[in-house]
N, C-alpha and C positions, 0 to 999 in steps of 0.2 A: 622566532627563535629557532635556530637550526642545531640539531644534535651534532652534526659534523660540519662545521663551518668551512666553506670553500669547496665542498665536494658535492657533485650533482648526485641525484638519486641513481642515475645509471651507473656512475662510477662506484657507488656504495654497493649496489646490487651485483655488480660484476667483480667485486673484490673478494667474494667468498664462493667456494665451489658449491655449497648448499644453496646459496642465494641465486647463483647462476642457473642451477638446475630448476629452481622454482620459477625464475623469470622465463626460462625457455619453455617450461610446461604451460605457464600462463599465456605466453604468446601463441603457443600451439593451439590451446583451447580457444583463444580469441579468434584465431584465423579460421578454425573449424566452425565456430559460431557464426562468423560473418559469411562464410560460404554457405552454410545451412540456411541462413536468412535470405540470401540472394536467390536460392533455388526453391523457396516456398512462397505461397501467397502470403501477403502481409498479415491477414487475419489469423493465419496458422503460425507464422513465424514468431509472432510475439508471445506465443505459448509454448515454444519449443526451445530448450536450452541444452547445449552440450555441457555436461557437468563432469564427465570423466572419460578419459581415453586411457585404456589399460597401459601398463608400463612398457609393454612390448610394442605398442602402437597398432595392435591388430583389431581392437574393438573400441568403438566410440559409443558412449552411453548418452542417450538423449532423454531428458526428463520433460514430461508434459504435465499440465495441470488437470487434465480430464481425459476420459476415455474416448470421446469423439475426436479429439486432436490426435490421440495415440492411434486410433483406427485409420485416420487419414495418413499419418506418417507411415504406418505399416504398409498401406497401399502404395505409397511413394518410395518405399525403402530401396528397391533396386536402383531407381534414378538417383536417390540421395547418396547411396553408396558409391555410384560412379562419380558423382560430383565431388564427394569428399576424398575419393582416391586421387583426384588431381592434386590435392595438397599433401595427402599422406598415402603414397603408393602401397605401403605395407598393410593398410587398413583392409580387413576382410569381412567385417560385420558391424552392424549397428544394432545396439540393444536399446529398445524403446521401453521406457518405464513410465508409469503414471504415479504421481505423488501429488495429492491434493495440497494446496497451500494451507498453511496454518489458519484455522478458522478464527476470525475475529468477529465477534458478535457486535453488529452496529448498535450504537446507542439510539434508543427511540427518542423522538422529540415529544416529550410528555406535554399533554394539554392540561393545564391547571385550571380548576374551576373554583372561582371565588364567588361568594355571595355578593349581592349588590352593595350592602353596607361595608363589606370588607374591601371591595374595590374602591369605594369612595374614601374610606379611611386611608387606604394606601395612596390614593391620589393626593389627599390632604397632606400626608407625611412627605411625599415627594416634593410637593410645592413649597414646603418649609425648609427643605434641605439645601445647602449650598451645592454647587457643582463639585461632587466628590465621587470617588469610586462607589461608595454606598448608594448614592443616588442613581448612578448608572446601573448598578445591579438591580435596584428596585424598579427602575424603568423597564429593564429587560423582563423582570418578573411580571410586571403589569402587562407588557406586550404579549406575553405567552399565555395569559389567562383567557379562558373561554368566556362566552357570554354568561351573565348571571341568570339565574332562574327567574322567570317573570313573577312568580309568587312572592319572591323575596325583594323585588325591586322597590316596591312601595312600602314594605314593612318597617323600614328603619330610616330615620332621618336624623343625621348627626346634629342638626340644628335644633331638634326638639329634645329638651331635657327629659330625663326619667325613662329612657328606653334601655333595655338590657340586651342589646344585640352586640 
């Protein structure tokens, strides 16, 4: 479904002065980013991003994820400035800033410990269920469980009546 049938994205973007300005700025930043990536080692290039060039075109801001990349970029700054000036002759400075990415706490893969009787009861339940999403979830639960404690392995037998485990 198109919001403007028969019009290309380029024609829509060039139809408004504001959109043309945004498009030109985006292309400029993209060209600076590509030039920056070409003149850096790959291991550093993936951590350096041109995020802002000031409105007068005099300063390019490069954002990095950590201090060690920023230090290397500062060391290479004169060479980088010369390279970027080939695209933007009015460029006279590069501002290098460190901004750590938003921290996302990784989820731990929890190890679940079930007693031997609980494992056997879970196995019995799984064997009785038809192939359903519930059975799949219970199988995953069973696969994530750690080994049962040896002291509990012989303490319960579901075949023997009268046990309270």
